[in-house]
A tleap script that builds the chain and sets N, CA, C and O, in Angstrom:
source leaprc.protein.ff14SB
mol = sequence {
  NMET ASN ASP MET MET ILE GLN ASP MET MET
  ARG GLN ALA LEU TRP ILE ALA VAL GLN ILE
  SER ALA PRO LEU LEU ILE ILE ALA LEU MET
  ALA GLY LEU ALA ILE GLY LEU LEU GLN ALA
  LEU THR SER VAL GLN GLU ALA THR LEU THR
  PHE VAL PRO LYS VAL GLY ALA MET LEU VAL
  VAL PHE TRP ALA THR MET GLY PHE MET THR
  THR ARG LEU ILE ASP PHE PHE GLN ARG ALA
  VAL ILE PRO ALA LEU VAL GLY CGLY
}
set mol.1.N position { -61.968 63.381 10.451 }
set mol.1.CA position { -61.072 64.820 10.444 }
set mol.1.C position { -61.972 66.005 9.407 }
set mol.1.O position { -62.200 65.586 8.272 }
set mol.2.N position { -62.270 66.837 9.597 }
set mol.2.CA position { -61.907 67.765 8.999 }
set mol.2.C position { -60.799 68.634 9.015 }
set mol.2.O position { -59.800 68.306 9.655 }
set mol.3.N position { -60.840 69.693 8.400 }
set mol.3.CA position { -60.032 71.298 8.824 }
set mol.3.C position { -60.048 71.748 9.299 }
set mol.3.O position { -59.278 72.703 9.196 }
set mol.4.N position { -61.158 71.638 10.718 }
set mol.4.CA position { -61.286 72.612 11.414 }
set mol.4.C position { -60.517 71.591 13.125 }
set mol.4.O position { -60.135 72.192 14.129 }
set mol.5.N position { -60.497 70.168 12.981 }
set mol.5.CA position { -59.675 69.818 13.904 }
set mol.5.C position { -58.161 69.264 13.665 }
set mol.5.O position { -57.263 69.124 14.495 }
set mol.6.N position { -58.162 69.011 12.360 }
set mol.6.CA position { -56.392 69.130 11.785 }
set mol.6.C position { -56.222 70.616 11.750 }
set mol.6.O position { -55.101 70.714 11.252 }
set mol.7.N position { -56.612 71.735 11.955 }
set mol.7.CA position { -56.283 72.636 12.446 }
set mol.7.C position { -56.252 72.831 13.961 }
set mol.7.O position { -55.134 73.145 14.370 }
set mol.8.N position { -57.218 72.721 14.914 }
set mol.8.CA position { -56.493 73.193 15.955 }
set mol.8.C position { -55.543 71.292 17.076 }
set mol.8.O position { -55.493 71.060 18.284 }
set mol.9.N position { -55.223 70.780 16.334 }
set mol.9.CA position { -54.884 69.231 16.488 }
set mol.9.C position { -52.766 70.757 15.892 }
set mol.9.O position { -52.005 71.432 16.584 }
set mol.10.N position { -52.803 70.652 15.348 }
set mol.10.CA position { -51.730 71.889 14.846 }
set mol.10.C position { -51.451 72.509 15.692 }
set mol.10.O position { -50.299 72.638 16.108 }
set mol.11.N position { -52.671 73.164 16.250 }
set mol.11.CA position { -51.885 74.582 17.111 }
set mol.11.C position { -51.879 74.052 18.499 }
set mol.11.O position { -52.069 74.805 19.455 }
set mol.12.N position { -51.694 72.938 18.621 }
set mol.12.CA position { -52.261 72.412 20.247 }
set mol.12.C position { -51.058 71.913 20.187 }
set mol.12.O position { -50.411 72.137 21.210 }
set mol.13.N position { -50.179 70.966 18.894 }
set mol.13.CA position { -48.517 70.921 19.106 }
set mol.13.C position { -47.732 71.756 19.021 }
set mol.13.O position { -46.547 71.561 19.293 }
set mol.14.N position { -48.281 73.075 18.558 }
set mol.14.CA position { -47.128 73.649 18.240 }
set mol.14.C position { -46.742 74.702 19.650 }
set mol.14.O position { -45.735 75.355 19.925 }
set mol.15.N position { -47.957 74.517 20.298 }
set mol.15.CA position { -47.992 75.525 21.354 }
set mol.15.C position { -47.235 74.635 22.321 }
set mol.15.O position { -46.137 74.998 22.744 }
set mol.16.N position { -47.700 73.649 22.635 }
set mol.16.CA position { -46.873 71.913 23.554 }
set mol.16.C position { -45.136 72.058 22.989 }
set mol.16.O position { -44.229 71.947 23.815 }
set mol.17.N position { -44.844 72.310 21.516 }
set mol.17.CA position { -43.819 72.475 21.278 }
set mol.17.C position { -42.868 73.688 21.949 }
set mol.17.O position { -41.753 73.554 22.453 }
set mol.18.N position { -43.604 74.824 21.809 }
set mol.18.CA position { -43.252 75.952 22.361 }
set mol.18.C position { -42.753 75.406 24.088 }
set mol.18.O position { -41.582 75.453 24.463 }
set mol.19.N position { -43.767 74.971 24.858 }
set mol.19.CA position { -43.684 74.593 25.743 }
set mol.19.C position { -42.427 73.477 26.716 }
set mol.19.O position { -41.707 73.486 27.715 }
set mol.20.N position { -42.902 72.497 25.392 }
set mol.20.CA position { -41.310 71.518 25.654 }
set mol.20.C position { -40.024 72.398 25.490 }
set mol.20.O position { -39.068 72.153 26.225 }
set mol.21.N position { -39.943 73.422 24.559 }
set mol.21.CA position { -38.308 73.878 24.372 }
set mol.21.C position { -38.303 74.920 25.795 }
set mol.21.O position { -37.913 74.567 26.909 }
set mol.22.N position { -38.654 75.807 25.557 }
set mol.22.CA position { -38.903 76.780 26.501 }
set mol.22.C position { -37.573 76.727 27.606 }
set mol.22.O position { -36.603 77.485 27.615 }
set mol.23.N position { -37.821 75.735 28.403 }
set mol.23.CA position { -37.100 75.601 30.040 }
set mol.23.C position { -35.278 75.616 28.906 }
set mol.23.O position { -34.470 76.431 29.351 }
set mol.24.N position { -34.874 74.947 27.867 }
set mol.24.CA position { -33.248 74.240 27.252 }
set mol.24.C position { -33.622 76.062 26.361 }
set mol.24.O position { -32.549 76.520 25.967 }
set mol.25.N position { -34.321 76.620 26.173 }
set mol.25.CA position { -33.817 77.741 25.455 }
set mol.25.C position { -33.713 79.018 26.394 }
set mol.25.O position { -32.913 79.932 26.594 }
set mol.26.N position { -34.291 78.818 26.612 }
set mol.26.CA position { -34.102 79.873 28.372 }
set mol.26.C position { -32.909 79.732 29.059 }
set mol.26.O position { -32.318 80.622 29.671 }
set mol.27.N position { -32.552 78.470 28.920 }
set mol.27.CA position { -31.313 78.379 29.851 }
set mol.27.C position { -29.909 78.692 29.415 }
set mol.27.O position { -29.032 79.205 30.109 }
set mol.28.N position { -29.802 78.195 27.798 }
set mol.28.CA position { -29.295 78.168 27.082 }
set mol.28.C position { -28.935 80.256 26.576 }
set mol.28.O position { -27.919 80.889 26.286 }
set mol.29.N position { -30.239 80.567 26.705 }
set mol.29.CA position { -29.527 82.138 26.649 }
set mol.29.C position { -28.807 82.713 27.999 }
set mol.29.O position { -27.841 83.472 27.921 }
set mol.30.N position { -29.304 82.331 29.113 }
set mol.30.CA position { -29.357 83.064 30.462 }
set mol.30.C position { -27.357 82.569 30.630 }
set mol.30.O position { -26.639 83.545 30.844 }
set mol.31.N position { -26.535 81.009 30.516 }
set mol.31.CA position { -25.837 80.526 29.948 }
set mol.31.C position { -24.846 81.729 28.629 }
set mol.31.O position { -23.799 82.369 28.537 }
set mol.32.N position { -25.433 81.573 28.264 }
set mol.32.CA position { -24.449 82.721 26.663 }
set mol.32.C position { -24.800 84.171 27.298 }
set mol.32.O position { -24.211 85.083 26.716 }
set mol.33.N position { -25.534 84.528 28.238 }
set mol.33.CA position { -25.321 85.883 28.477 }
set mol.33.C position { -24.350 86.009 30.049 }
set mol.33.O position { -23.821 87.059 30.413 }
set mol.34.N position { -24.287 84.745 30.790 }
set mol.34.CA position { -23.675 84.780 31.434 }
set mol.34.C position { -21.811 84.632 31.330 }
set mol.34.O position { -21.150 85.112 32.251 }
set mol.35.N position { -21.222 84.055 30.347 }
set mol.35.CA position { -20.199 83.699 29.924 }
set mol.35.C position { -20.245 84.734 29.072 }
set mol.35.O position { -19.093 85.166 29.076 }
set mol.36.N position { -21.051 85.551 28.163 }
set mol.36.CA position { -20.505 87.221 27.068 }
set mol.36.C position { -20.012 87.271 27.852 }
set mol.36.O position { -18.808 87.016 27.821 }
set mol.37.N position { -20.825 87.730 29.357 }
set mol.37.CA position { -20.204 88.889 30.315 }
set mol.37.C position { -18.901 88.751 31.157 }
set mol.37.O position { -18.234 89.653 31.662 }
set mol.38.N position { -18.664 87.172 31.192 }
set mol.38.CA position { -17.721 86.751 32.471 }
set mol.38.C position { -15.581 87.062 31.079 }
set mol.38.O position { -14.413 87.424 31.219 }
set mol.39.N position { -16.685 86.485 29.855 }
set mol.39.CA position { -15.665 86.823 28.562 }
set mol.39.C position { -14.994 88.192 28.284 }
set mol.39.O position { -13.875 88.373 27.805 }
set mol.40.N position { -16.253 89.480 28.833 }
set mol.40.CA position { -16.423 90.734 28.417 }
set mol.40.C position { -15.283 91.532 29.443 }
set mol.40.O position { -14.444 92.432 29.403 }
set mol.41.N position { -15.745 90.756 30.174 }
set mol.41.CA position { -14.681 91.386 32.096 }
set mol.41.C position { -13.165 90.929 31.586 }
set mol.41.O position { -12.365 91.756 31.148 }
set mol.42.N position { -12.868 89.516 31.698 }
set mol.42.CA position { -11.862 89.246 31.726 }
set mol.42.C position { -10.873 89.227 30.505 }
set mol.42.O position { -9.712 88.846 30.653 }
set mol.43.N position { -11.462 89.735 29.052 }
set mol.43.CA position { -11.165 89.069 28.123 }
set mol.43.C position { -10.378 88.026 27.600 }
set mol.43.O position { -9.336 88.182 26.964 }
set mol.44.N position { -10.959 86.864 27.917 }
set mol.44.CA position { -10.563 85.998 27.282 }
set mol.44.C position { -11.585 85.761 26.558 }
set mol.44.O position { -12.707 86.260 26.633 }
set mol.45.N position { -11.062 84.761 25.643 }
set mol.45.CA position { -11.652 84.818 24.042 }
set mol.45.C position { -11.322 83.288 23.569 }
set mol.45.O position { -10.679 83.017 22.555 }
set mol.46.N position { -11.986 82.143 24.665 }
set mol.46.CA position { -11.873 80.892 24.097 }
set mol.46.C position { -13.562 80.447 23.432 }
set mol.46.O position { -14.731 80.385 23.813 }
set mol.47.N position { -12.765 80.224 22.267 }
set mol.47.CA position { -14.172 79.368 22.112 }
set mol.47.C position { -14.821 78.293 22.814 }
set mol.47.O position { -16.032 78.292 23.034 }
set mol.48.N position { -14.131 77.489 23.126 }
set mol.48.CA position { -14.792 75.938 24.251 }
set mol.48.C position { -15.349 76.969 25.521 }
set mol.48.O position { -16.394 76.582 26.044 }
set mol.49.N position { -14.736 78.278 26.083 }
set mol.49.CA position { -15.457 78.248 26.942 }
set mol.49.C position { -16.760 78.677 26.818 }
set mol.49.O position { -17.411 79.002 27.811 }
set mol.50.N position { -17.257 78.715 25.572 }
set mol.50.CA position { -18.420 79.667 25.131 }
set mol.50.C position { -19.619 77.826 25.161 }
set mol.50.O position { -20.353 77.725 26.144 }
set mol.51.N position { -19.649 76.978 24.407 }
set mol.51.CA position { -19.864 75.675 24.110 }
set mol.51.C position { -19.753 75.156 25.093 }
set mol.51.O position { -19.835 76.118 25.856 }
set mol.52.N position { -19.609 74.247 25.743 }
set mol.52.CA position { -18.890 73.647 26.815 }
set mol.52.C position { -19.968 73.628 27.866 }
set mol.52.O position { -20.740 72.715 28.162 }
set mol.53.N position { -19.812 75.181 28.503 }
set mol.53.CA position { -20.461 75.047 29.923 }
set mol.53.C position { -22.286 75.561 29.636 }
set mol.53.O position { -23.173 75.709 30.476 }
set mol.54.N position { -22.343 75.757 27.896 }
set mol.54.CA position { -23.579 76.259 27.251 }
set mol.54.C position { -24.502 74.185 27.336 }
set mol.54.O position { -25.670 73.947 27.639 }
set mol.55.N position { -23.819 73.538 27.094 }
set mol.55.CA position { -24.450 72.140 26.539 }
set mol.55.C position { -24.882 71.737 28.043 }
set mol.55.O position { -26.036 71.457 28.369 }
set mol.56.N position { -23.754 71.753 28.911 }
set mol.56.CA position { -23.724 71.792 29.900 }
set mol.56.C position { -24.612 71.386 30.665 }
set mol.56.O position { -25.174 70.357 31.038 }
set mol.57.N position { -24.581 73.040 30.875 }
set mol.57.CA position { -26.491 73.010 31.695 }
set mol.57.C position { -27.249 72.839 31.416 }
set mol.57.O position { -28.210 72.630 32.156 }
set mol.58.N position { -27.294 72.814 29.425 }
set mol.58.CA position { -28.051 72.525 28.620 }
set mol.58.C position { -29.000 70.821 29.222 }
set mol.58.O position { -30.132 70.430 29.505 }
set mol.59.N position { -27.628 70.336 29.132 }
set mol.59.CA position { -27.953 68.192 29.902 }
set mol.59.C position { -28.539 68.626 30.855 }
set mol.59.O position { -29.705 68.570 30.464 }
set mol.60.N position { -28.566 69.085 31.989 }
set mol.60.CA position { -28.908 69.694 33.489 }
set mol.60.C position { -29.981 69.559 33.368 }
set mol.60.O position { -30.580 68.615 33.884 }
set mol.61.N position { -30.605 70.562 32.571 }
set mol.61.CA position { -32.077 71.246 32.717 }
set mol.61.C position { -32.684 70.093 31.634 }
set mol.61.O position { -33.809 69.636 31.834 }
set mol.62.N position { -31.948 69.690 30.579 }
set mol.62.CA position { -32.843 68.191 29.969 }
set mol.62.C position { -33.485 67.095 31.290 }
set mol.62.O position { -34.638 66.664 31.327 }
set mol.63.N position { -32.660 66.881 32.057 }
set mol.63.CA position { -32.400 65.644 32.430 }
set mol.63.C position { -33.701 66.201 33.583 }
set mol.63.O position { -34.638 65.486 33.939 }
set mol.64.N position { -33.447 67.786 34.079 }
set mol.64.CA position { -34.182 67.317 35.029 }
set mol.64.C position { -35.753 67.861 34.268 }
set mol.64.O position { -36.657 67.601 35.063 }
set mol.65.N position { -36.098 68.279 33.460 }
set mol.65.CA position { -37.636 68.811 32.553 }
set mol.65.C position { -37.279 67.230 32.385 }
set mol.65.O position { -36.285 67.154 33.107 }
set mol.66.N position { -37.450 66.198 31.974 }
set mol.66.CA position { -37.290 65.071 30.998 }
set mol.66.C position { -38.438 64.454 31.453 }
set mol.66.O position { -38.891 63.611 30.680 }
set mol.67.N position { -39.076 64.641 32.548 }
set mol.67.CA position { -40.348 64.667 32.984 }
set mol.67.C position { -41.355 64.906 32.350 }
set mol.67.O position { -42.136 64.290 31.625 }
set mol.68.N position { -41.147 66.480 32.953 }
set mol.68.CA position { -42.308 67.489 32.280 }
set mol.68.C position { -42.118 67.149 30.589 }
set mol.68.O position { -43.107 67.646 30.051 }
set mol.69.N position { -41.606 66.770 29.976 }
set mol.69.CA position { -42.068 67.014 28.957 }
set mol.69.C position { -42.136 65.749 28.064 }
set mol.69.O position { -42.402 65.815 26.864 }
set mol.70.N position { -41.882 64.604 28.715 }
set mol.70.CA position { -42.664 63.838 28.198 }
set mol.70.C position { -44.194 63.384 28.965 }
set mol.70.O position { -45.134 62.816 28.410 }
set mol.71.N position { -44.122 63.753 30.162 }
set mol.71.CA position { -46.070 63.705 30.576 }
set mol.71.C position { -46.590 65.079 29.454 }
set mol.71.O position { -47.768 65.283 29.163 }
set mol.72.N position { -45.679 65.724 29.060 }
set mol.72.CA position { -46.705 67.239 27.765 }
set mol.72.C position { -47.446 65.714 26.579 }
set mol.72.O position { -48.584 65.353 26.278 }
set mol.73.N position { -45.749 65.133 26.170 }
set mol.73.CA position { -46.036 64.817 24.849 }
set mol.73.C position { -47.678 63.468 24.958 }
set mol.73.O position { -48.684 63.227 24.291 }
set mol.74.N position { -46.886 62.862 26.483 }
set mol.74.CA position { -48.505 61.845 25.834 }
set mol.74.C position { -49.710 62.542 25.805 }
set mol.74.O position { -50.500 62.665 24.868 }
set mol.75.N position { -49.774 63.107 27.251 }
set mol.75.CA position { -51.197 64.016 27.783 }
set mol.75.C position { -51.057 64.085 25.642 }
set mol.75.O position { -50.787 62.990 25.150 }
set mol.76.N position { -51.255 65.391 24.515 }
set mol.76.CA position { -51.185 65.427 23.737 }
set mol.76.C position { -51.418 64.455 22.985 }
set mol.76.O position { -52.451 64.603 22.332 }
set mol.77.N position { -50.613 63.063 22.727 }
set mol.77.CA position { -50.765 61.963 21.948 }
set mol.77.C position { -52.510 61.540 22.485 }
set mol.77.O position { -53.400 61.474 21.636 }
set mol.78.N position { -52.903 61.187 24.528 }
set mol.78.CA position { -53.631 60.899 24.294 }
set mol.78.C position { -55.539 61.223 24.262 }
set mol.78.O position { -56.455 60.401 24.233 }
set mol.79.N position { -55.610 63.562 24.294 }
set mol.79.CA position { -55.950 63.991 24.507 }
set mol.79.C position { -56.276 64.095 22.635 }
set mol.79.O position { -57.344 63.723 22.149 }
set mol.80.N position { -55.347 64.555 21.971 }
set mol.80.CA position { -56.139 64.733 20.663 }
set mol.80.C position { -55.548 64.152 19.452 }
set mol.80.O position { -56.121 64.488 18.416 }
set mol.81.N position { -54.069 62.993 19.262 }
set mol.81.CA position { -53.975 62.597 18.280 }
set mol.81.C position { -55.248 60.978 18.282 }
set mol.81.O position { -56.243 60.899 17.561 }
set mol.82.N position { -54.850 60.049 19.158 }
set mol.82.CA position { -54.877 58.299 19.339 }
set mol.82.C position { -56.786 59.137 18.878 }
set mol.82.O position { -57.136 58.930 17.716 }
set mol.83.N position { -57.493 59.716 19.508 }
set mol.83.CA position { -58.975 59.913 19.365 }
set mol.83.C position { -59.072 59.841 17.729 }
set mol.83.O position { -59.504 58.954 16.993 }
set mol.84.N position { -58.387 61.378 17.399 }
set mol.84.CA position { -58.550 61.160 16.176 }
set mol.84.C position { -58.094 60.585 15.004 }
set mol.84.O position { -58.467 60.756 13.844 }
set mol.85.N position { -57.102 59.773 15.545 }
set mol.85.CA position { -57.083 58.657 14.496 }
set mol.85.C position { -57.943 57.281 14.413 }
set mol.85.O position { -58.217 56.601 13.424 }
set mol.86.N position { -58.222 57.127 15.557 }
set mol.86.CA position { -58.850 55.743 16.211 }
set mol.86.C position { -60.403 56.319 15.620 }
set mol.86.O position { -61.092 55.368 15.249 }
set mol.87.N position { -61.063 57.620 15.465 }
set mol.87.CA position { -62.308 58.196 15.997 }
set mol.87.C position { -63.188 58.206 13.750 }
set mol.87.O position { -64.260 58.077 13.158 }
set mol.88.N position { -61.347 58.514 13.419 }
set mol.88.CA position { -62.160 58.913 12.106 }
set mol.88.C position { -61.851 60.152 11.342 }
set mol.88.O position { -62.497 60.432 10.332 }
savepdb mol mol.pdb
quit
């Protein structure tokens, strides 16, 4: 395995990490904005009000996108990592 193959594999791994984490980060941002707006409108400043709905929304999105995440990782390993390790 030469330097170009390692760099290409790292580039692919970083791109897959971005793709896998994007749904969770987007839902956390949207939930945070919605809850922040709700708190600003109602003047309710409860710490658990921001934490619990965000975690709940992220768990739902994680459960819904788990198949996509697993497929992307398996494809990456079958396409790039395993052939590079076996092929030398």
